[in-house]
MMTF fields as JSON, N, C-alpha, C and O atoms, coordinates in Angstrom:
{
  "mmtfVersion": "1.0.0",
  "mmtfProducer": "UNKNOWN",
  "numBonds": 419,
  "numAtoms": 420,
  "numGroups": 105,
  "numChains": 1,
  "numModels": 1,
  "chainsPerModel": [1],
  "groupsPerChain": [105],
  "chainIdList": ["A"],
  "bondAtomList": [4, 2, 8, 6, 12, 10, 16, 14, 20, 18, 24, 22, 28, 26, 32, 30, 36, 34, 40, 38, 44, 42, 48, 46, 52, 50, 56, 54, 60, 58, 64, 62, 68, 66, 72, 70, 76, 74, 80, 78, 84, 82, 88, 86, 92, 90, 96, 94, 100, 98, 104, 102, 108, 106, 112, 110, 116, 114, 120, 118, 124, 122, 128, 126, 132, 130, 136, 134, 140, 138, 144, 142, 148, 146, 152, 150, 156, 154, 160, 158, 164, 162, 168, 166, 172, 170, 176, 174, 180, 178, 184, 182, 188, 186, 192, 190, 196, 194, 200, 198, 204, 202, 208, 206, 212, 210, 216, 214, 220, 218, 224, 222, 228, 226, 232, 230, 236, 234, 240, 238, 244, 242, 248, 246, 252, 250, 256, 254, 260, 258, 264, 262, 268, 266, 272, 270, 276, 274, 280, 278, 284, 282, 288, 286, 292, 290, 296, 294, 300, 298, 304, 302, 308, 306, 312, 310, 316, 314, 320, 318, 324, 322, 328, 326, 332, 330, 336, 334, 340, 338, 344, 342, 348, 346, 352, 350, 356, 354, 360, 358, 364, 362, 368, 366, 372, 370, 376, 374, 380, 378, 384, 382, 388, 386, 392, 390, 396, 394, 400, 398, 404, 402, 408, 406, 412, 410, 416, 414],
  "bondOrderList": [1, 1, 1, 1, 1, 1, 1, 1, 1, 1, 1, 1, 1, 1, 1, 1, 1, 1, 1, 1, 1, 1, 1, 1, 1, 1, 1, 1, 1, 1, 1, 1, 1, 1, 1, 1, 1, 1, 1, 1, 1, 1, 1, 1, 1, 1, 1, 1, 1, 1, 1, 1, 1, 1, 1, 1, 1, 1, 1, 1, 1, 1, 1, 1, 1, 1, 1, 1, 1, 1, 1, 1, 1, 1, 1, 1, 1, 1, 1, 1, 1, 1, 1, 1, 1, 1, 1, 1, 1, 1, 1, 1, 1, 1, 1, 1, 1, 1, 1, 1, 1, 1, 1, 1],
  "groupList": [{"groupName": "UNK", "atomNameList": ["N", "CA", "C", "O"], "elementList": ["N", "C", "C", "O"], "formalChargeList": [0, 0, 0, 0], "bondAtomList": [1, 0, 2, 1, 3, 2], "bondOrderList": [1, 1, 2], "singleLetterCode": "X", "chemCompType": "L-PEPTIDE LINKING"}],
  "groupTypeList": [0, 0, 0, 0, 0, 0, 0, 0, 0, 0, 0, 0, 0, 0, 0, 0, 0, 0, 0, 0, 0, 0, 0, 0, 0, 0, 0, 0, 0, 0, 0, 0, 0, 0, 0, 0, 0, 0, 0, 0, 0, 0, 0, 0, 0, 0, 0, 0, 0, 0, 0, 0, 0, 0, 0, 0, 0, 0, 0, 0, 0, 0, 0, 0, 0, 0, 0, 0, 0, 0, 0, 0, 0, 0, 0, 0, 0, 0, 0, 0, 0, 0, 0, 0, 0, 0, 0, 0, 0, 0, 0, 0, 0, 0, 0, 0, 0, 0, 0, 0, 0, 0, 0, 0, 0],
  "groupIdList": [1, 2, 3, 4, 5, 6, 7, 8, 9, 10, 11, 12, 13, 14, 15, 16, 17, 18, 19, 20, 21, 22, 23, 24, 25, 26, 27, 28, 29, 30, 31, 32, 33, 34, 35, 36, 37, 38, 39, 40, 41, 42, 43, 44, 45, 46, 47, 48, 49, 50, 51, 52, 53, 54, 55, 56, 57, 58, 59, 60, 61, 62, 63, 64, 65, 66, 67, 68, 69, 70, 71, 72, 73, 74, 75, 76, 77, 78, 79, 80, 81, 82, 83, 84, 85, 86, 87, 88, 89, 90, 91, 92, 93, 94, 95, 96, 97, 98, 99, 100, 101, 102, 103, 104, 105],
  "secStructList": [7, 2, 2, 2, 2, 2, 2, 2, 2, 2, 2, 2, 2, 2, 2, 2, 2, 2, 2, 2, 2, 2, 2, 2, 6, 7, 1, 1, 2, 2, 2, 2, 2, 2, 2, 2, 2, 2, 2, 2, 2, 2, 2, 2, 2, 2, 2, 2, 1, 7, 7, 2, 2, 2, 2, 7, 7, 7, 7, 7, 7, 7, 7, 2, 2, 2, 2, 2, 2, 2, 2, 2, 2, 2, 2, 2, 2, 2, 2, 7, 7, 7, 7, 7, 7, 1, 7, 7, 7, 7, 7, 7, 1, 1, 7, 7, 7, 6, 6, 6, 1, 7, 1, 7, 7],
  "xCoordList": [172.717, 172.798, 173.566, 174.424, 173.166, 173.753, 175.357, 176.145, 175.662, 177.22, 177.856, 178.872, 177.465, 177.961, 178.108, 179.159, 176.897, 177.002, 177.929, 178.403, 178.189, 179.211, 180.552, 181.346, 180.919, 182.202, 182.557, 183.703, 181.436, 181.597, 181.992, 182.975, 181.183, 181.412, 182.644, 183.331, 183.041, 184.457, 185.613, 186.513, 185.49, 186.484, 186.421, 187.507, 185.287, 185.174, 185.926, 186.61, 185.791, 186.109, 187.754, 188.365, 188.3, 189.728, 190.225, 191.338, 189.547, 190.018, 190.126, 191.17, 189.16, 189.098, 190.474, 191.176, 190.671, 191.69, 193.055, 193.965, 193.094, 194.334, 194.66, 195.805, 193.623, 193.738, 194.101, 194.936, 193.466, 193.778, 195.187, 195.77, 195.739, 196.966, 198.009, 199.003, 197.789, 198.641, 198.739, 199.874, 197.667, 197.592, 198.39, 199.069, 198.243, 198.797, 200.167, 200.783, 200.626, 201.909, 203.087, 204.232, 202.855, 203.893, 204.5, 204.082, 205.462, 206.184, 205.31, 204.673, 205.396, 204.609, 203.278, 202.918, 202.471, 201.284, 200.342, 199.701, 200.144, 199.204, 199.491, 198.62, 200.826, 201.271, 200.92, 200.481, 201.094, 200.828, 199.382, 199.045, 198.467, 197.073, 196.498, 195.488, 197.059, 196.498, 196.306, 195.271, 197.337, 197.392, 196.105, 195.152, 196.148, 195.06, 193.716, 192.888, 193.445, 192.146, 191.873, 190.689, 192.801, 192.552, 192.252, 191.425, 192.886, 192.532, 191.138, 190.314, 190.896, 189.534, 188.473, 187.432, 188.683, 187.851, 187.554, 186.399, 188.684, 188.409, 187.626, 186.733, 188.149, 187.216, 185.707, 184.878, 185.423, 184.022, 183.47, 182.451, 184.118, 183.424, 183.239, 182.24, 184.172, 183.936, 182.81, 182.071, 182.766, 181.558, 180.266, 179.386, 180.096, 179.044, 178.46, 177.288, 179.483, 179.34, 180.273, 181.348, 179.833, 180.664, 181.022, 180.087, 182.008, 182.114, 180.865, 180.317, 180.587, 179.442, 179.543, 178.596, 180.743, 180.944, 180.601, 180.293, 180.635, 180.371, 178.958, 178.48, 178.268, 176.86, 175.885, 174.836, 176.221, 175.347, 175.042, 175.959, 173.922, 173.518, 173.648, 173.271, 174.107, 174.199, 172.765, 171.896, 172.529, 171.285, 171.403, 172.378, 170.323, 170.223, 168.899, 167.792, 169.055, 168.045, 167.509, 168.227, 166.181, 165.613, 165.463, 165.303, 165.549, 165.506, 164.163, 163.274, 163.899, 162.692, 161.715, 160.506, 162.349, 161.612, 161.182, 160.129, 162.003, 161.551, 160.254, 159.238, 160.356, 159.311, 157.956, 156.86, 158.064, 156.929, 156.445, 155.238, 157.232, 156.713, 155.889, 154.689, 156.593, 155.976, 154.623, 153.665, 154.594, 153.295, 152.372, 151.252, 152.56, 151.581, 151.205, 150.014, 152.08, 151.569, 150.599, 149.59, 150.936, 149.977, 148.569, 147.498, 148.694, 147.259, 146.529, 145.311, 147.149, 146.61, 145.999, 144.925, 146.789, 146.259, 145.141, 144.261, 144.994, 143.706, 142.592, 141.502, 142.697, 141.52, 140.499, 139.268, 141.183, 140.593, 140.053, 139.333, 140.538, 140.131, 141.095, 142.241, 140.616, 141.378, 142.2, 141.674, 143.51, 144.3, 143.843, 143.5, 143.823, 143.225, 144.516, 145.454, 144.382, 145.425, 144.969, 143.784, 145.856, 145.398, 145.312, 145.657, 144.847, 144.769, 143.166, 142.298, 142.909, 141.602, 141.509, 142.447, 140.385, 140.308, 139.858, 138.952, 140.565, 140.046, 139.445, 140.076, 138.054, 137.574, 138.077, 138.37, 138.216, 138.821, 137.932, 136.725, 138.481, 137.659, 137.094, 136.399, 137.293, 136.897, 135.364, 134.681, 134.964, 133.426, 133.503, 134.41, 132.343, 132.147, 131.087, 130.067, 131.441, 130.457, 130.161, 131.008, 128.958, 128.572, 128.457, 128.411, 128.412, 128.482, 129.902, 130.031, 130.961, 132.207, 132.746, 133.737, 131.973, 132.332, 132.16, 131.197, 132.897, 132.712, 131.468, 131.24, 130.668, 129.566, 129.81, 129.02, 130.976, 131.42, 132.728, 133.781, 132.646, 133.932, 134.301, 135.32],
  "yCoordList": [-14.786, -14.716, -13.389, -13.331, -12.345, -11.008, -11.056, -10.429, -11.856, -11.904, -12.565, -12.014, -13.571, -14.205, -12.998, -12.735, -12.365, -11.381, -10.247, -9.708, -9.879, -8.873, -9.288, -8.535, -10.62, -10.977, -11.377, -11.446, -11.615, -11.864, -10.464, -10.35, -9.409, -8.038, -7.484, -6.797, -7.768, -7.219, -7.917, -7.246, -9.239, -9.885, -9.482, -9.36, -9.208, -8.622, -7.262, -6.975, -6.532, -5.295, -5.209, -4.434, -5.999, -6.226, -6.845, -6.477, -7.812, -8.401, -7.111, -6.941, -6.283, -5.171, -4.194, -3.818, -3.899, -3.127, -3.745, -3.054, -4.857, -5.609, -5.543, -5.338, -5.721, -5.59, -4.363, -4.246, -3.355, -1.893, -1.455, -0.51, -2.134, -1.876, -2.548, -1.921, -3.763, -4.583, -3.795, -3.679, -3.201, -2.641, -1.214, -0.868, -0.445, 0.779, 0.828, 1.89, -0.275, -0.304, -0.283, -0.194, -0.359, -0.155, -1.542, -2.56, -1.547, -2.787, -3.729, -3.35, -4.972, -5.961, -6.246, -7.416, -5.189, -5.388, -6.118, -7.022, -5.859, -6.73, -8.216, -9.071, -8.444, -9.9, -10.57, -11.719, -9.939, -10.565, -10.854, -11.886, -10.109, -10.254, -11.14, -11.807, -11.166, -11.849, -13.582, -14.194, -14.088, -15.486, -15.758, -16.421, -15.223, -15.472, -15.157, -16.068, -14.21, -14.009, -15.05, -15.326, -15.666, -16.773, -18.088, -18.888, -18.314, -19.445, -19.215, -20.126, -17.961, -17.821, -18.024, -18.597, -17.575, -17.72, -19.15, -19.577, -19.964, -21.337, -22.209, -23.028, -21.854, -22.573, -22.352, -23.261, -20.994, -20.363, -21.209, -21.882, -21.176, -21.832, -23.462, -24.055, -24.039, -25.476, -25.724, -26.708, -24.709, -24.725, -24.62, -25.456, -23.585, -23.214, -24.34, -24.713, -24.792, -25.691, -26.874, -26.91, -27.919, -28.985, -30.0, -30.154, -30.629, -31.578, -32.697, -33.013, -33.133, -34.287, -35.364, -35.665, -35.923, -37.0, -36.772, -37.736, -35.534, -35.251, -34.907, -34.902, -34.609, -34.156, -35.175, -34.924, -36.453, -37.52, -37.935, -37.924, -38.28, -38.78, -40.306, -40.788, -41.181, -42.438, -43.071, -42.629, -44.013, -44.752, -45.82, -46.564, -45.848, -46.833, -47.773, -47.248, -49.013, -49.874, -50.301, -50.911, -49.983, -50.301, -52.034, -52.826, -52.257, -53.783, -54.318, -53.51, -55.57, -56.171, -55.915, -55.809, -55.813, -55.568, -54.042, -53.674, -53.236, -51.825, -51.716, -51.104, -52.265, -52.154, -52.84, -52.365, -53.946, -54.521, -53.478, -53.426, -52.738, -51.869, -50.79, -50.605, -50.125, -49.199, -49.475, -48.719, -50.808, -51.287, -51.432, -50.978, -51.961, -52.0, -50.708, -50.517, -49.701, -48.503, -47.819, -47.233, -47.912, -47.493, -48.21, -47.604, -49.444, -50.138, -49.762, -49.586, -49.649, -49.108, -47.698, -47.403, -46.794, -45.596, -45.559, -44.741, -46.396, -46.419, -46.966, -46.759, -47.706, -48.271, -47.101, -47.125, -46.303, -45.052, -45.48, -44.777, -46.605, -47.052, -46.366, -46.048, -46.158, -45.499, -46.634, -47.706, -46.326, -47.233, -47.377, -46.365, -48.611, -48.64, -48.675, -49.463, -47.656, -47.584, -48.085, -47.945, -48.691, -49.483, -48.433, -48.736, -47.247, -46.25, -45.997, -46.081, -45.727, -45.153, -44.124, -43.985, -43.277, -42.213, -42.808, -43.638, -42.324, -42.637, -41.594, -40.558, -41.748, -40.567, -40.211, -41.108, -38.934, -38.549, -38.748, -38.946, -38.702, -39.096, -37.727, -37.783, -36.486, -35.291, -35.032, -34.249, -35.617, -35.445, -34.265, -33.436, -34.338, -33.165, -32.08, -32.373, -30.954, -29.812, -29.014, -28.396, -29.161, -28.813, -27.248, -26.662, -26.597, -25.074, -24.457, -23.38, -25.346, -24.852, -25.073, -24.51, -25.977, -26.445, -25.3, -24.573, -25.001, -23.875, -24.306, -25.506, -23.34, -23.642, -24.286, -25.097, -23.873, -24.17, -24.911, -24.379, -26.158, -26.93, -27.81, -28.5],
  "zCoordList": [183.664, 182.345, 181.983, 181.102, 182.752, 182.57, 182.723, 182.016, 183.701, 184.038, 182.845, 182.419, 182.275, 181.07, 179.905, 179.319, 179.716, 178.716, 178.786, 177.785, 180.066, 180.537, 180.305, 179.742, 180.76, 180.44, 178.928, 178.486, 178.245, 176.758, 176.151, 175.418, 176.488, 175.734, 176.196, 175.441, 177.583, 178.065, 177.108, 176.603, 176.932, 176.048, 174.753, 174.187, 174.041, 172.771, 172.69, 171.707, 173.637, 173.861, 173.849, 173.113, 174.652, 174.753, 173.55, 173.176, 172.795, 171.492, 170.542, 169.911, 170.441, 169.641, 169.818, 168.879, 171.138, 171.62, 171.116, 170.657, 171.224, 170.952, 169.445, 169.041, 168.654, 167.326, 166.812, 165.916, 167.377, 166.916, 167.474, 166.944, 168.54, 168.982, 168.054, 167.688, 167.695, 166.762, 165.461, 165.0, 164.754, 163.605, 163.602, 162.636, 164.745, 164.635, 165.295, 165.377, 165.749, 166.44, 165.465, 165.909, 164.187, 163.276, 162.96, 163.512, 162.088, 161.91, 160.971, 159.988, 161.439, 160.705, 161.303, 161.436, 161.699, 162.431, 161.574, 162.11, 160.256, 159.498, 159.351, 159.192, 159.422, 159.122, 160.568, 160.602, 161.566, 163.051, 163.077, 163.657, 162.542, 162.78, 161.659, 161.882, 160.56, 159.435, 159.723, 159.463, 160.212, 160.618, 161.57, 161.161, 162.803, 163.752, 162.883, 162.898, 162.268, 161.684, 160.605, 160.413, 159.872, 158.955, 159.796, 159.359, 160.951, 161.734, 162.317, 162.381, 162.743, 163.326, 162.34, 162.663, 161.123, 159.925, 159.678, 159.704, 159.417, 159.074, 160.169, 159.95, 161.332, 162.59, 162.422, 162.457, 162.227, 162.056, 160.877, 161.032, 159.741, 158.586, 158.859, 158.454, 159.495, 159.873, 160.885, 160.867, 161.776, 162.694, 161.984, 162.188, 161.118, 160.527, 159.412, 159.392, 158.513, 157.597, 157.753, 157.154, 158.621, 158.84, 157.681, 156.895, 157.435, 156.325, 156.409, 157.466, 155.334, 155.129, 156.2, 156.927, 156.255, 157.061, 158.503, 159.204, 158.997, 160.397, 160.653, 161.788, 159.539, 159.658, 159.909, 160.503, 159.432, 159.451, 160.835, 161.655, 161.166, 162.419, 162.357, 161.289, 163.289, 163.298, 163.258, 164.01, 162.464, 162.466, 163.49, 163.591, 164.259, 165.326, 165.088, 164.973, 165.031, 164.796, 166.105, 166.898, 166.387, 167.63, 167.75, 166.821, 168.9, 169.204, 168.943, 168.678, 168.983, 169.058, 170.082, 169.879, 171.287, 172.552, 172.532, 173.052, 171.941, 172.089, 170.968, 171.295, 169.821, 168.761, 169.368, 169.067, 170.211, 170.787, 171.9, 172.14, 172.511, 173.614, 172.767, 172.968, 171.847, 171.007, 170.485, 170.643, 169.739, 169.336, 170.402, 170.169, 171.538, 172.682, 173.066, 173.314, 173.168, 173.687, 172.651, 173.042, 171.308, 170.364, 170.452, 170.396, 170.583, 170.73, 172.098, 172.069, 173.153, 174.396, 174.265, 174.789, 173.491, 173.281, 172.442, 172.712, 171.341, 170.49, 171.037, 170.504, 172.126, 172.649, 173.39, 173.381, 173.888, 174.475, 176.146, 176.856, 176.441, 177.827, 178.929, 178.614, 180.172, 181.067, 181.838, 182.136, 182.136, 182.813, 184.28, 184.891, 184.884, 186.296, 187.182, 187.058, 188.111, 189.016, 190.342, 190.645, 191.21, 192.479, 193.7, 194.843, 193.359, 194.35, 194.729, 193.86, 195.914, 196.192, 197.156, 197.94, 197.231, 198.112, 199.441, 199.506, 200.562, 201.946, 202.559, 202.766, 202.951, 203.637, 204.933, 205.723, 205.259, 206.45, 207.744, 207.604, 208.946, 210.196, 210.688, 211.703, 210.106, 210.738, 210.381, 211.041, 209.487, 208.944, 208.068, 207.991, 207.392, 206.385, 206.926, 207.55, 206.628, 207.031, 205.58, 204.935, 205.284, 203.996, 203.977, 202.895, 205.117, 205.197, 204.742, 204.159, 205.12, 204.62, 203.253, 202.786, 202.639, 201.307, 200.372, 200.615, 199.364, 198.447, 197.528, 197.373, 196.923, 196.208, 194.825, 194.342, 194.196, 192.937, 192.99, 192.64, 193.436, 193.668, 192.473, 192.507]
}
């Protein structure tokens, strides 16, 4: 993450040096920098405040099967019963030694 931040700040520094160079180079320095600044400003404003037609999220109607699954999940959660899994614990063949068991297990 630090590498990306370093690259970002180097790019910003070079951009500032370029702007200062254009402004103080004489001639039409302000005219050369005005157009890119306007373009950057418009892009930033469109990014920050997009038009209304691009802000809307598409509405997706769930299918009947999806709604059945959601309803079944809600019913199964409301019962409070535990789900039965087809697994079981198999005791090992080494045997148990109560001396080695922790007291508070």
